[in-house]
C-alpha positions as CSV (number, residue, x, y, z in Angstrom):
1,M,49.7,19.0,-16.3
2,C,46.7,20.4,-14.7
3,P,46.2,24.2,-14.4
4,L,45.6,25.5,-11.0
5,A,42.3,27.2,-10.7
6,D,42.5,28.0,-7.0
7,T,45.1,27.4,-4.4
8,L,42.6,25.5,-2.1
9,Y,41.3,23.2,-4.8
10,L,43.9,21.3,-6.8
11,C,42.6,19.5,-9.8
12,T,42.0,15.8,-9.8
13,T,42.8,13.2,-12.4
14,K,40.2,10.9,-14.1
15,I,41.4,8.0,-12.0
16,Q,40.7,9.8,-8.8
17,K,37.3,10.8,-10.0
18,G,36.6,7.1,-10.9
19,Y,37.6,6.0,-7.4
20,E,35.4,8.7,-5.8
21,K,32.4,7.5,-7.9
22,M,33.0,3.8,-6.9
23,L,33.3,4.9,-3.3
24,E,30.1,6.8,-3.5
25,I,28.3,3.8,-5.1
26,A,29.6,1.5,-2.4
27,L,28.5,3.9,0.3
28,W,24.9,4.1,-1.1
29,G,24.8,0.3,-1.4
30,T,25.9,-0.1,2.2
31,W,23.2,2.4,3.4
32,F,20.6,0.6,1.3
33,L,21.5,-2.8,2.8
34,L,21.5,-1.4,6.3
35,G,18.0,0.1,5.7
36,A,16.7,-3.2,4.3
37,Y,18.0,-5.1,7.3
38,A,16.5,-2.6,9.7
39,F,13.1,-2.9,7.9
40,W,13.3,-6.7,8.1
41,F,14.3,-6.7,11.7
42,V,11.4,-4.4,12.7
43,S,8.7,-6.1,10.6
44,K,9.6,-9.8,10.3
45,A,12.0,-11.0,13.0
46,K,10.3,-13.1,15.7
47,T,11.0,-14.6,19.0
48,F,9.3,-17.2,21.2
49,Q,6.5,-16.2,23.6
50,P,5.7,-18.5,26.5
51,L,2.3,-20.1,26.8
52,T,0.1,-20.2,29.9
53,L,-1.7,-23.4,30.8
54,D,-5.0,-22.0,29.6
55,E,-3.5,-20.8,26.3
56,L,-2.0,-24.3,25.8
57,A,-5.4,-26.0,26.4
58,L,-7.3,-23.6,24.2
59,T,-4.8,-23.9,21.3
60,W,-4.8,-27.7,21.6
61,K,-8.6,-27.9,21.6
62,L,-8.8,-25.4,18.7
63,H,-6.3,-27.5,16.7
64,K,-8.3,-30.7,17.3
65,H,-11.6,-29.0,16.4
66,Q,-10.3,-27.2,13.2
67,T,-8.3,-30.1,11.8
68,G,-10.5,-33.0,13.0
69,C,-7.4,-34.5,14.8
70,K,-8.2,-37.7,16.6
71,S,-5.1,-37.8,18.9
72,S,-5.7,-38.2,22.5
73,Y,-2.6,-36.5,23.9
74,I,0.1,-34.1,23.0
75,H,3.2,-35.9,21.6
76,Y,5.8,-33.3,22.7
77,L,5.7,-30.2,24.8
78,L,8.2,-27.8,23.1
79,V,10.2,-26.0,25.8
80,R,12.7,-23.1,25.6
81,N,14.4,-21.6,28.6
82,D,12.3,-23.7,31.0
83,E,9.1,-22.2,29.5
84,V,6.6,-24.0,27.3
85,V,6.4,-22.3,23.9
86,G,4.5,-24.8,21.9
87,F,3.5,-28.4,21.3
88,R,3.7,-31.2,18.6
89,C,0.7,-33.4,18.0
90,E,0.6,-37.0,17.1
91,C,-0.7,-36.1,13.7
92,G,2.5,-34.1,13.0
93,H,1.1,-30.6,13.6
94,E,3.6,-28.3,15.4
95,F,2.5,-25.1,17.1
96,L,5.1,-22.5,18.3
97,Q,3.9,-19.3,20.0
98,K,5.9,-16.5,18.4
99,R,5.8,-12.7,18.6
100,L,7.5,-9.9,16.7
101,I,10.6,-8.7,18.3
102,T,9.2,-5.1,18.4
103,Q,6.0,-6.2,20.3
104,R,5.8,-5.9,24.0
105,V,6.4,-9.0,26.0
106,K,3.2,-10.2,27.5
107,L,3.6,-10.2,31.3
108,V,1.6,-13.0,32.7
109,A,1.8,-13.9,36.3
110,Q,1.4,-17.6,35.5
111,S,3.4,-18.7,32.5
112,C,4.1,-22.3,32.0
113,R,7.5,-22.8,33.6
114,L,8.7,-26.3,33.2
115,A,9.2,-27.1,36.9
116,S,5.8,-25.8,37.8
117,F,4.3,-27.3,34.7
118,Q,5.4,-30.8,35.7
119,N,3.9,-30.3,39.1
120,T,0.5,-29.3,37.5
121,S,0.1,-32.4,35.4
122,S,-3.1,-33.2,37.3
123,A,-4.4,-29.7,36.3
124,M,-3.5,-30.6,32.8
125,Q,-5.5,-33.8,33.0
126,N,-8.5,-31.8,34.3
127,L,-8.2,-29.6,31.2
128,G,-8.1,-32.6,28.9
129,L,-4.4,-32.2,28.2
130,A,-2.1,-35.2,28.4
131,Y,1.5,-35.1,27.1
132,L,4.0,-37.8,26.4
133,N,7.4,-36.1,26.2
134,I,9.1,-32.8,26.8
135,K,11.4,-31.6,24.0
136,K,13.8,-28.7,24.4
137,I,14.2,-26.4,21.3
């Protein structure tokens, strides 16, 4: 039997104290996991960023220059939500334009929408860009 020290605070058993300690450990573990996920979300989580026609041309030419790639055309245009977000080369190189979720979205008046992109295939030829297929990701 447990002596009453105060009428407001009844004494607890060892089993109740054990449960309280386990509950406290579980609570701290949950907060730690939530904090680790929030840190990952802010610092590492990424999403796709649409490319403009000029960015696509620059990235393609930069890839060819840096790697010595001899391909004459882009094998696939990688499209998401009707916007070009990257390309895949004949040599197997794949480029996807990504940004952190916490970064601002780049507002560009002329992003590469798929419908307008197919209409500007002659402009792509002028920039030295030829593509074979369009692949949705």
